[in-house]
BARORO-941414 format. One line per 2 residues: their letters; for each residue x negated, y, z of N, C-alpha, C, O, CB. Coordinates in steps of 0.1 Angstrom, whole numbers, plus 2048, in hexadecimal, padded with zeros to 3 digits. Glycine has a CB too. Layout:
a) X/Y/Z/X/Y/Z/X/Y/Z/X/Y/Z/X/Y/Z | ...;
end
This chain:
ms) 65C/9F0/94A/65E/9FF/949/655/A06/953/653/A01/95E/66D/A02/94B | 64E/A11/94E/645/A18/957/64D/A20/962/659/A23/95F/63C/A21/94F;
tp) 647/A22/96D/64E/A2A/978/64F/A38/973/646/A3E/96E/645/A29/985 | 65B/A3E/975/65D/A4C/971/654/A55/979/650/A52/984/66C/A51/974;
li) 64F/A60/973/647/A6A/97A/64E/A70/985/649/A72/990/642/A75/970 | 65B/A74/983/663/A7A/98D/672/A74/98C/676/A72/980/663/A89/98D;
ea) 678/A73/997/686/A6D/996/68E/A72/9A1/68A/A73/9AD/685/A5D/997 | 69A/A77/99E/6A5/A7A/9A7/6AE/A6E/9A8/6B4/A6A/99F/6AD/A87/9A3;
dn) 6AF/A69/9B5/6B7/A5D/9B7/6C3/A60/9BF/6C3/A61/9CB/6AE/A52/9BE | 6CF/A61/9B8/6DC/A64/9BE/6DB/A70/9C8/6DF/A6F/9D3/6E0/A57/9C6;
vg) 6D5/A7B/9C3/6D3/A87/9CB/6DF/A8F/9CD/6E7/A92/9C4/6C8/A8F/9C5 | 6E2/A93/9DA/6EC/A9C/9DD/6E7/AA7/9E5/6DE/AA5/9ED/6F8/A94/9E4;
vr) 6ED/AB3/9E3/6E9/ABF/9EB/6F5/AC6/9F0/6FE/ACA/9E7/6DF/AC8/9E3 | 6F6/AC9/9FD/701/AD1/A02/6FB/ADD/A09/6F1/ADC/A10/709/AC8/A0C;
fg) 702/AE8/A08/6FE/AF4/A0F/70B/AF7/A17/714/AFE/A13/6FB/B00/A05 | 70A/AF3/A24/716/AF4/A2C/721/AEB/A26/71F/ADF/A25/71B/B03/A2D;
gl) 72D/AF1/A23/737/AE9/A1D/737/AE9/A0E/740/AE2/A08/745/AEF/A22 | 72D/AF0/A08/72C/AF1/9F9/724/AE5/9F4/719/AE3/9F8/727/AFE/9F5;
va) 72A/ADE/9EA/722/AD3/9E4/71C/AD9/9D7/723/ADD/9CE/72B/AC7/9E0 | 70E/ADA/9D7/707/AE0/9CC/703/AD5/9C2/703/AD8/9B5/6FB/AE8/9D0;
va) 6FF/ACA/9C7/6FB/ABE/9BE/702/AB2/9C4/701/AB0/9D0/6EC/ABD/9BD | 708/AAA/9BC/70F/A9E/9C1/70B/A91/9BA/710/A8E/9AF/71E/AA0/9BF;
gv) 702/A8A/9C0/6FF/A7C/9BB/6F8/A7C/9AD/6FB/A74/9A5/70B/A74/9BA | 6EE/A85/9AB/6E8/A86/99E/6DB/A7D/99E/6D3/A7D/9A7/6E3/A95/99B;
sl) 6DA/A75/993/6CF/A6D/991/6C8/A71/984/6CF/A73/97A/6D2/A5E/991 | 6BB/A72/984/6B3/A77/978/6A5/A71/97A/69F/A72/984/6B4/A86/977;
si) 6A0/A6C/96F/692/A67/96F/68B/A6D/962/691/A6E/958/691/A58/96F | 67F/A71/964/677/A77/959/66A/A6F/958/662/A6E/962/674/A86/95B;
ar) 668/A6A/94C/65C/A61/94A/651/A69/943/653/A74/93E/65F/A55/942 | 645/A64/944/639/A6A/93D/63C/A6C/92E/641/A64/927/62D/A61/93F;
ge) 639/A78/92A/63B/A7C/91C/649/A7F/918/64C/A82/90C/636/A71/913 | 652/A80/921/660/A82/91E/664/A91/920/65E/A98/929/669/A7A/927;
ic) 66E/A95/918/674/AA2/91A/683/AA0/91C/689/A97/915/672/AAC/90D | 689/AA6/926/697/AA6/927/69D/AB4/92A/696/ABC/92F/69B/A9C/933;
ci) 6A9/AB6/926/6B0/AC3/928/6BB/AC1/932/6C2/AB6/932/6B5/AC8/91B | 6BD/ACB/93B/6C9/ACB/944/6D1/AD8/941/6CC/AE3/942/6C3/ACB/953;
vg) 6DD/AD6/93E/6E6/AE1/93A/6F3/AE0/942/6F5/AD6/949/6E9/AE0/92B | 6FB/AEB/941/707/AEC/948/70A/AFA/94C/702/B03/94B/707/AE3/955;
pn) 717/AFC/950/71B/B0A/953/714/B0F/95F/70E/B08/967/72A/B0B/955 | 715/B1D/961/70F/B23/96D/716/B1C/97A/722/B1A/97A/711/B32/96D;
ga) 70D/B1A/984/712/B14/990/714/B05/98F/71A/AFF/998/71F/B1A/993 | 70F/AFF/985/710/AF0/983/707/AE8/98C/709/ADC/98E/70E/AEC/975;
gk) 6FC/AEF/991/6F3/AE8/99A/6E5/AE6/994/6DD/ADF/999/6F8/ADB/99E | 6E3/AEC/988/6D6/AE9/981/6CA/AEE/989/6C1/AE7/98B/6D7/AF0/973;
st) 6CB/AFB/98D/6BF/B01/994/6BD/AFA/9A2/6B2/AF8/9A6/6C1/B10/996 | 6C8/AF6/9A8/6C7/AEF/9B5/6C0/AE2/9B3/6B8/ADD/9BB/6D5/AED/9BB;
lf) 6C3/ADB/9A8/6BC/ACE/9A5/6AE/AD1/9A3/6A5/AC9/9A8/6C3/AC8/998 | 6AA/ADB/99C/69C/ADE/99A/695/AE1/9A8/68A/ADE/9AA/69A/AEA/991;
nv) 69D/AE8/9B0/697/AEB/9BE/694/ADF/9C5/68B/ADE/9CD/6A1/AF4/9C5 | 69D/AD5/9C4/69A/AC8/9CA/68E/AC1/9C4/686/ABB/9CB/6A7/ABF/9C9;
lt) 68D/AC1/9B7/682/ABB/9B0/675/AC1/9B3/66A/ABA/9B1/684/ABB/9A1 | 675/ACD/9B8/668/AD4/9BB/666/AD5/9CB/65C/ADA/9CF/667/AE2/9B6;
gt) 66F/ACF/9D2/66D/ACF/9E1/672/ADC/9E8/671/ADD/9F4/65F/ACD/9E4 | 678/AE6/9E0/67C/AF2/9E6/689/AF0/9EF/68B/AF6/9F9/680/AFC/9DB;
vk) 691/AE6/9EA/69D/AE2/9F2/69D/AD4/9F5/699/ACB/9EC/6AA/AE6/9EA | 6A0/AD0/A01/6A0/AC2/A05/6AE/ABC/A02/6B8/AC2/A06/69D/AC1/A14;
pt) 6AE/AB1/9FB/6BB/AAB/9F8/6C3/AA7/A05/6BD/AA1/A0E/6B9/A9F/9EF | 6D0/AA9/A05/6D8/AA4/A10/6D9/A95/A0F/6D9/A8E/A1A/6E6/AAB/A0F;
tg) 6DA/A90/A03/6DB/A81/A01/6D2/A7D/9F5/6CF/A86/9ED/6EA/A7C/9FF | 6CE/A71/9F5/6C6/A6C/9EA/6B7/A6F/9EC/6B3/A73/9F6/6CB/A73/9DD;
ri) 6AF/A6C/9E1/6A1/A6D/9E2/69B/A73/9D6/6A1/A73/9CB/69B/A5F/9E4 | 68F/A79/9D8/687/A7E/9CC/67A/A75/9CD/673/A75/9D7/683/A8D/9CD;
li) 678/A6E/9C2/66C/A66/9C1/662/A6C/9B7/666/A70/9AC/670/A58/9BD | 656/A6C/9BA/64B/A70/9B1/641/A65/9B0/63C/A60/9BA/644/A7D/9B6;
dg) 63F/A60/9A4/637/A54/9A2/63B/A48/9AB/633/A40/9B0/628/A57/9A5 | 648/A47/9AD/64E/A3C/9B5/64E/A3E/9C4/653/A35/9CB/647/A30/9B1;
kn) 649/A4A/9C9/648/A4C/9D7/652/A56/9DB/654/A60/9D4/63A/A50/9DB | 658/A54/9E7/663/A5D/9EC/65D/A6A/9F1/655/A6A/9FA/66B/A56/9F7;
fs) 661/A75/9EA/65C/A82/9EF/666/A8B/9F5/664/A96/9F8/656/A8A/9E3 | 672/A85/9F7/67D/A8D/9FD/679/A93/A0B/674/A8B/A13/68A/A84/9FF;
gr) 67B/AA0/A0D/678/AA6/A19/669/AAB/A1A/666/AB2/A24/67A/A9D/A24 | 661/AA7/A11/653/AAC/A12/653/ABB/A0D/65B/AC0/A06/64A/AA4/A09;
pv) 648/AC2/A12/647/AD1/A0E/644/AD3/9FF/640/ACA/9F8/63D/AD7/A17 | 647/ADF/9FB/645/AE3/9ED/637/AE0/9E8/635/ADB/9DD/648/AF2/9EB;
ha) 62D/AE3/9F1/61F/AE1/9EC/61C/AD2/9EA/613/ACF/9E2/615/AE6/9F7 | 623/AC9/9F0/621/ABB/9EE/626/AB7/9E0/61F/AAF/9D9/628/AB2/9F9;
fa) 631/ABD/9DC/636/ABA/9CE/62C/AC0/9C4/629/ABA/9BA/644/AC1/9CC | 627/ACC/9C7/61D/AD3/9BD/611/ACA/9BC/60B/AC8/9B1/61A/AE1/9C2;
rr) 60B/AC6/9C7/5FF/ABE/9C7/601/AB1/9C0/5F8/AAB/9BA/5FA/ABB/9D5 | 60E/AAC/9C0/610/A9F/9B9/613/AA1/9AA/615/A98/9A2/61C/A98/9BF;
gv) 612/AAE/9A6/613/AB1/997/620/AB6/992/623/AB5/986/610/AA5/990 | 629/ABC/99B/635/AC2/997/634/AD1/996/631/AD7/9A0/641/ABE/9A0;
ar) 636/AD7/98A/635/AE5/988/642/AEB/983/64A/AE4/97C/629/AE9/97F | 645/AF7/986/651/AFD/981/64F/B0B/97C/647/B13/981/65C/AFE/98D;
kf) 656/B0F/971/657/B1C/96C/665/B21/96E/66E/B1B/969/652/B1D/95E | 666/B2D/974/673/B33/976/678/B3B/96A/670/B3D/961/674/B3C/983;
qa) 684/B3F/96A/68A/B46/95E/682/B53/95B/67E/B55/94F/698/B48/960 | 681/B5B/964/67A/B68/962/66B/B66/963/666/B61/96D/67F/B73/96C;
ps) 664/B6B/959/655/B69/959/64F/B71/965/653/B7D/967/64F/B6D/94C | 646/B6C/96C/63F/B73/977/630/B72/975/62A/B6A/97C/644/B6E/985;
if) 62B/B79/96C/61D/B7A/969/617/B86/970/61E/B8E/975/61B/B7A/95A | 609/B86/96F/602/B92/975/5FF/B9C/96A/5F6/B9A/962/5F5/B8D/97C;
ss) 608/BA6/968/607/BAF/95D/5FB/BB7/95C/5F6/BBB/952/613/BB8/95D | 5F4/BB9/968/5E8/BC1/968/5DC/BB9/964/5D1/BBF/962/5E6/BC7/976;
ln) 5DD/BAC/963/5D2/BA3/95F/5D3/BA0/950/5DE/BA1/94A/5D1/B97/967 | 5C8/B9B/94A/5C9/B97/93C/5CE/B88/93C/5D0/B82/947/5BB/B98/935;
vg) 5D1/B83/930/5D6/B76/92F/5CE/B6B/935/5D3/B63/93C/5D8/B73/920 | 5C1/B6B/932/5B8/B61/937/5B7/B61/947/5B7/B57/94D/5AA/B63/932;
dn) 5B7/B6D/94D/5B6/B6E/95B/5C3/B69/962/5C3/B64/96D/5B3/B7D/960 | 5CF/B6B/95B/5DB/B66/960/5DA/B56/961/5DE/B50/96B/5E7/B69/957;
lr) 5D4/B50/957/5D2/B42/958/5C8/B3E/962/5CA/B33/969/5CE/B3C/94A | 5BE/B45/964/5B3/B42/96E/5B9/B43/97C/5B6/B3B/984/5A7/B4C/96C;
va) 5C1/B4D/97E/5C8/B4F/98B/5D0/B42/98F/5D1/B3E/99A/5D0/B5B/98C | 5D7/B3D/984/5E0/B32/987/5D8/B24/989/5DE/B1B/98E/5E9/B30/97B;
qr) 5CB/B24/985/5C4/B17/987/5C1/B15/996/5BE/B1F/99D/5B7/B18/97F | 5C3/B09/99A/5C1/B06/9A8/5B2/B03/9AC/5AE/B06/9B7/5CA/AFA/9AC;
qg) 5AB/AFE/9A3/59D/AF9/9A6/593/B00/99D/58D/AF9/994/59C/AEA/9A5 | 590/B0C/99F/586/B13/997/58A/B15/988/595/B11/984/579/B0B/998;
sd) 581/B1B/981/584/B1E/973/57E/B14/96A/572/B12/969/57E/B2C/96F | 587/B0D/962/583/B03/958/585/B0A/94A/590/B09/945/58A/AF6/959;
ei) 57B/B10/945/57D/B18/939/581/B10/92D/588/B15/924/570/B20/936 | 57C/B03/92C/580/AFB/921/58F/AF8/922/596/AF9/918/578/AED/921;
hl) 594/AF5/92E/5A2/AF2/930/5AA/AFF/92D/5B5/AFE/927/5A5/AEE/93E | 5A5/B0B/931/5AC/B17/92E/5AD/B1A/920/5B7/B1E/91B/5A5/B23/935;
ge) 5A3/B17/918/5A3/B18/90A/5AD/B0F/903/5B4/B13/8FA/595/B15/904 | 5AE/B03/908/5B9/AFA/903/5C7/AFF/906/5CF/AFF/8FD/5B7/AEC/90A;
il) 5C9/B05/911/5D6/B0A/915/5D9/B17/90C/5E4/B18/907/5D7/B0E/924 | 5CF/B1F/90A/5D1/B2B/901/5D5/B26/8F3/5DE/B2C/8ED/5C4/B33/901;
gl) 5CE/B1C/8EE/5D2/B17/8E1/5E0/B11/8E0/5E7/B13/8D7/5C8/B0D/8DC | 5E3/B0A/8EB/5F1/B04/8EB/5FC/B0E/8EB/606/B0D/8E5/5F2/AFB/8F8;
lg) 5F9/B19/8F2/603/B24/8F3/604/B2D/8E6/60D/B34/8E4/600/B2D/8FF | 5FA/B2B/8DD/5F9/B34/8D2/5F2/B41/8D5/5F4/B4B/8CE/607/B37/8CC;
fs) 5E9/B41/8E0/5E2/B4D/8E4/5D3/B4C/8E1/5CC/B54/8E8/5E5/B4E/8F3 | 5CF/B44/8D8/5C1/B44/8D5/5BC/B52/8D1/5C2/B59/8C9/5BE/B3A/8C9;
gm) 5B1/B57/8D7/5AC/B64/8D5/5B2/B6F/8DD/5AF/B7B/8DB/5AD/B67/8C6 | 5BC/B6B/8E6/5C3/B75/8ED/5C0/B75/8FC/5C7/B7B/904/5D2/B73/8EB;
ad) 5B5/B6E/900/5B2/B6D/90E/5B0/B7B/915/5B3/B7D/921/5A5/B65/910 | 5AB/B85/90D/5A9/B92/913/5B4/B9B/911/5B3/BA7/915/59C/B98/90D;
ap) 5BF/B97/90B/5CB/BA0/909/5D2/BA3/916/5D4/B99/91E/5D5/B99/8FF | 5D5/BAF/919/5DC/BB2/926/5EA/BAB/926/5F2/BAC/91D/5DE/BC2/927;
ag) 5EC/BA4/931/5F9/B9C/931/605/BA5/931/610/BA1/92C/5F9/B94/93E | 604/BB2/936/60F/BBB/937/614/BBF/929/61F/BC4/928/60C/BC6/93F;
tl) 60B/BBE/91F/60F/BC2/911/615/BB7/909/619/BB9/8FD/603/BC8/90A | 616/BAB/90E/61C/BA0/907/62B/BA2/905/631/BA9/90D/619/B93/90E;
sh) 630/B9C/8FA/63F/B9C/8F8/645/B93/903/63F/B8C/90A/642/B97/8EA | 652/B94/904/65A/B8C/90E/657/B7D/90C/654/B76/916/669/B8F/90D;
gq) 658/B79/8FF/655/B6B/8FD/647/B66/901/645/B5C/906/658/B67/8EE | 63E/B6F/8FD/630/B6C/901/62E/B6B/910/626/B63/914/626/B76/8FA;
kq) 634/B73/917/633/B73/926/639/B65/92B/634/B5F/934/63B/B7F/92C | 644/B61/925/64A/B54/929/640/B49/926/63E/B40/92E/657/B51/921;
wl) 639/B49/91A/630/B3F/917/623/B3F/920/61E/B35/924/62B/B40/908 | 61F/B4C/923/614/B4D/92C/617/B47/93A/60E/B40/940/610/B5C/92E;
ei) 623/B49/93F/626/B43/94C/627/B34/94B/623/B2C/954/633/B48/951 | 62B/B2E/93F/62B/B20/93D/61C/B1B/93E/619/B11/944/632/B1C/930;
gm) 614/B23/937/605/B1F/938/600/B20/946/5F7/B17/949/5FE/B29/92F | 604/B29/94E/600/B2A/95C/604/B1E/964/5FD/B1A/96D/605/B37/962;
al) 60F/B18/960/613/B0C/967/60B/B00/962/608/AF7/969/622/B09/964 | 607/B00/955/600/AF5/94F/5F1/AF4/953/5EB/AE9/953/601/AF6/940;
va) 5EB/AFF/957/5DD/AFF/95A/5DA/AF6/966/5CE/AF1/967/5D7/B0D/95D | 5E4/AF3/96F/5E1/AEA/97A/5E3/ADC/976/5E3/AD3/97F/5EB/AEE/985;
rp) 5E5/AD9/969/5E7/ACB/964/5F2/AC4/96B/5F0/AB9/971/5DA/AC4/966 | 5FE/AC9/96B/60A/AC2/972/60D/AB5/96A/60B/AB4/95E/616/ACB/973;
kv) 614/AAC/971/61A/AA0/96B/628/AA3/966/62C/A9E/95C/61A/A95/975 | 62F/AAC/96D/63C/AAF/96A/63E/ABF/96A/63A/AC5/973/646/AA9/974;
ll) 644/AC4/95F/646/AD2/95E/655/AD5/95D/65B/AD0/954/63E/AD8/951 | 65A/ADD/966/668/AE1/966/669/AEF/961/663/AF8/967/66E/ADF/974;
ld) 671/AF1/956/673/AFE/950/681/B03/952/68A/AFC/94D/66E/AFE/941 | 683/B0F/958/690/B14/95A/693/B1F/950/68E/B2A/951/691/B1A/969;
ep) 69B/B1C/946/69F/B25/93B/693/B2C/935/692/B38/935/6A9/B30/941 | 68A/B24/92F/67E/B2A/929/680/B33/91D/677/B3A/919/675/B1E/925;
ta) 68C/B32/917/68F/B3A/90B/697/B46/90E/69C/B4D/905/695/B32/900 | 69A/B49/91B/6A3/B54/91E/69D/B61/919/691/B64/91B/6A5/B55/92D;
gm) 6A5/B69/911/6A1/B76/90C/699/B75/8FF/694/B7F/8FA/699/B7D/916 | 697/B69/8FA/68F/B67/8ED/697/B68/8E1/6A3/B65/8E1/687/B5A/8EE;
gp) 691/B6D/8D6/697/B6C/8C9/695/B5F/8C3/68E/B56/8C9/691/B77/8C0 | 69A/B5D/8B6/699/B4F/8B0/68B/B4A/8AE/689/B3F/8B0/6A1/B50/8A3;
ee) 682/B53/8A9/674/B4F/8A6/66D/B4A/8B3/666/B40/8B3/66C/B5A/89F | 66F/B52/8BE/669/B4F/8CA/66E/B42/8D0/667/B3A/8D6/66A/B5A/8D5;
tm) 67B/B40/8CE/682/B34/8D3/67C/B28/8CC/67A/B1E/8D2/691/B35/8D1 | 67A/B29/8BF/675/B1D/8B7/666/B1B/8BB/662/B0F/8BC/676/B20/8A8;
ht) 65F/B25/8BE/651/B23/8C3/652/B1C/8D0/649/B13/8D3/64A/B31/8C5 | 65B/B1F/8D9/65D/B18/8E6/660/B0A/8E4/65B/B01/8EC/667/B1F/8EE;
vr) 669/B07/8DA/66C/AF8/8D7/65F/AF1/8D4/65C/AE6/8DA/676/AF7/8CB | 657/AF6/8CB/64A/AF0/8C7/641/AEF/8D3/63A/AE5/8D5/644/AF7/8BC;
li) 640/AF9/8DB/637/AF9/8E7/63B/AEE/8F0/632/AE7/8F5/638/B07/8EE | 648/AED/8F3/64C/AE2/8FD/649/AD4/8F7/645/ACB/8FE/65B/AE4/900;
qe) 64B/AD3/8EA/648/AC6/8E4/639/AC3/8E5/636/AB7/8E7/64C/AC6/8D5 | 631/ACD/8E4/622/ACB/8E6/61F/AC8/8F5/617/ABF/8F7/61A/AD7/8E1;
ia) 626/ACE/8FE/623/ACD/90C/626/ABE/910/620/AB9/919/62B/AD6/914 | 630/AB8/90A/634/AAA/90E/628/AA0/90D/629/A96/913/63F/AA5/905;
sr) 61E/AA3/905/612/A9A/905/60A/A9C/911/601/A94/914/60A/A9D/8F8 | 60C/AA7/919/604/AA9/925/60C/AA7/932/607/AA2/93C/5FF/AB8/925;
aa) 619/AAA/931/622/AA9/93D/630/AA6/939/635/AAB/92E/621/AB6/945 | 637/A9F/941/646/A9D/93F/64C/AAB/941/648/AB2/94A/64C/A92/948;
va) 657/AAE/93A/65D/ABB/93B/66C/AB9/93D/673/AB2/936/65A/AC3/92E | 672/AC1/946/680/AC2/948/684/AD1/946/67D/AD9/94C/685/ABD/956;
vi) 68E/AD3/93F/692/AE1/93B/6A0/AE4/93F/6A9/ADC/93B/68F/AE4/92C | 6A3/AEF/947/6B0/AF4/948/6B2/AFF/93D/6A9/B07/93C/6B2/AFA/957;
eh) 6BD/AFE/936/6BE/B08/92B/6CD/B0A/928/6D5/B01/929/6B7/B03/91E | 6D1/B16/924/6DE/B1A/920/6DF/B1B/910/6EA/B1B/90B/6E3/B26/926;
dm) 6D3/B1D/90A/6D3/B1F/8FB/6D5/B11/8F5/6CB/B09/8F4/6C6/B26/8F7 | 6E1/B0F/8F0/6E3/B01/8EA/6DC/AFF/8DD/6DA/AF4/8D9/6F2/B00/8E8;
ef) 6D9/B0A/8D5/6D1/B08/8C9/6C3/B03/8CD/6BD/AFB/8C6/6D1/B15/8C1 | 6BE/B08/8D7/6B1/B04/8DC/6B1/AF5/8E0/6A8/AED/8DD/6AC/B0C/8E8;
vr) 6BB/AF1/8E8/6BD/AE4/8EC/6BF/ADA/8E0/6B9/ACF/8E0/6C9/AE2/8F6 | 6C7/ADF/8D6/6C8/AD7/8CA/6BB/AD5/8C3/6B8/ACA/8BE/6D3/ADE/8C1;
el) 6B3/ADF/8C2/6A6/ADE/8BB/69D/AD5/8C2/696/ACD/8BC/6A0/AEC/8B9 | 69D/AD5/8CF/695/ACC/8D7/699/ABD/8D4/691/AB4/8D2/695/ACF/8E6;
gv) 6A6/ABB/8D4/6AB/AAE/8D0/6A7/AA3/8DA/6A3/A98/8D5/6A7/AAA/8C2 | 6A8/AA5/8E7/6A4/A9C/8F1/6AF/A97/8FA/6BA/A9D/8F8/698/AA1/8F9;
rt) 6AD/A8E/903/6B7/A8A/90C/6BC/A96/914/6B4/A9E/919/6B1/A7F/916 | 6C9/A97/915/6CF/AA3/91A/6D9/A9F/925/6E2/A96/923/6D6/AAC/910;
lv) 6D8/AA5/931/6E2/AA3/93C/6EB/AAF/93D/6E6/ABA/93D/6DB/A9F/949 | 6F8/AAD/93F/701/AB8/941/706/AB7/94F/70C/AAD/953/70D/AB7/937;
lh) 703/AC2/957/708/AC3/964/715/ACB/965/716/AD5/95E/6FD/AC8/96E | 71E/AC8/96E/72A/ACF/970/72E/ACD/97E/731/AC1/982/736/ACC/966;
qg) 72F/AD8/986/733/AD7/994/72A/ACD/99C/72F/AC5/9A4/742/AD3/995 | 71D/ACD/999/714/AC5/9A0/712/AB7/99B/70B/AAF/9A1/717/AC5/9AE;
rv) 71A/AB3/991/71A/AA5/98D/715/AA4/97E/717/AAD/976/728/A9E/98E | 70F/A99/97A/70C/A96/96C/719/A91/966/71E/A86/969/700/A8C/96B;
ia) 71E/A99/95C/72A/A95/955/727/A8E/947/730/A88/941/733/AA0/953 | 71B/A90/942/717/A8A/936/708/A89/935/701/A92/93B/71D/A92/92A;
eg) 703/A7F/92E/6F5/A7D/92C/6F2/A76/91F/6F9/A6C/91C/6EE/A76/938 | 6E9/A7A/917/6E5/A74/90B/6DE/A7D/901/6D9/A88/906/6F2/A6E/904;
gf) 6DE/A7A/8F5/6D8/A83/8EB/6E1/A8F/8E9/6EC/A8F/8EE/6D7/A7C/8DD | 6DB/A9A/8E4/6E2/AA7/8E3/6F0/AA5/8DC/6FA/AAA/8E2/6DA/AB1/8DC;
qe) 6F0/A9F/8D1/6FC/A9F/8C9/707/A96/8D1/713/A99/8D0/6FA/A99/8BC | 702/A8C/8D8/70B/A84/8DF/712/A8C/8EA/71E/A8B/8EC/703/A78/8E6;
va) 70B/A94/8F2/711/A9C/8FC/719/AA7/8F6/723/AAB/8FC/706/AA1/906 | 714/AAD/8EB/71B/AB8/8E5/729/AB4/8E0/732/ABC/8DF/713/ABE/8DA;
dd) 72A/AA7/8DC/737/AA2/8D7/740/A9D/8E2/74B/A99/8DF/734/A97/8CD | 73B/A9D/8EE/743/A97/8F9/74F/AA1/8FD/74C/AAD/8FF/73A/A95/906;
dh) 75B/A9C/8FD/767/AA5/8FF/766/AAC/90D/76A/AB7/90E/773/A9C/8FE | 761/AA5/917/761/AAB/924/757/AB6/924/759/AC1/92A/75D/AA0/92F;
vr) 74B/AB4/91E/741/ABF/91D/746/ACB/916/744/AD6/91A/734/AB9/916 | 74E/AC8/90B/753/AD4/903/75D/ADB/90C/75E/AE8/90B/75A/ACF/8F7;
dv) 765/AD4/914/76F/ADB/91C/769/AE3/927/76E/AEE/929/778/AD0/922 | 75F/ADE/92D/75A/AE6/939/74E/AEF/936/74A/AF7/93E/756/ADC/944;
yl) 748/AED/92A/73C/AF5/927/73A/AFA/919/739/B06/918/730/AEC/92A | 73B/AF2/90F/738/AF7/902/743/AFD/8FB/741/B05/8F2/733/AEB/8FA;
gr) 74F/AFA/8FE/75B/AFF/8F8/75E/AF7/8EB/756/AEE/8E7/759/B0D/8F4 | 769/AFA/8E5/76E/AF2/8D9/76B/AF9/8CC/76F/AF4/8C2/77C/AF0/8DA;
g) 764/B05/8CC/761/B0C/8C0/757/B05/8B7/754/B0A/8AC/75D/B1A/8C3;
end
């Protein structure tokens, strides 16, 4: 078995007396997509913060390419190929689409690579379009592209379909499936139809713990998951 690109090994996080994450283990391999779901306050964003170096785990380890990165600064995680997109898009509205991608590149402008990213996003011919005029969904995709131009190994997406309609959501499903050929992807999401369409390994967090893990339908049919998150409807 190949070494996971990134791995949380029995990670726990405490903020004073509050337990935010309790003994979570997760590994993401090359070419893999996984989803992390659960109610508000379940520890999902805290787990992402640990995976990007923003928060140091109280217990356990974060491994990247098999090496312990726990306690290292955020830039060390980024240099090792871990990228994150937050829920709200934060693009440069005063710049055009192409310049947003150029700003995000770390090592000069690679126009061939930028062209590939534009095509991946569905933005072919839109490099000169003002970013501020894009739809909400297009802004989300542009920010995903801004994360991709640095050629990350692992891409963490925090609620990438928030505020999207059905068509934009399905475009995002296809986009993430395409991205998996370039980078492993972990997604936090509340839209269960989106998670169902992705149809990938899904972890359910509740009160900082993994209460279920498996294929979407497997976790959706779990009685505990229904009780604490999905409901019985």
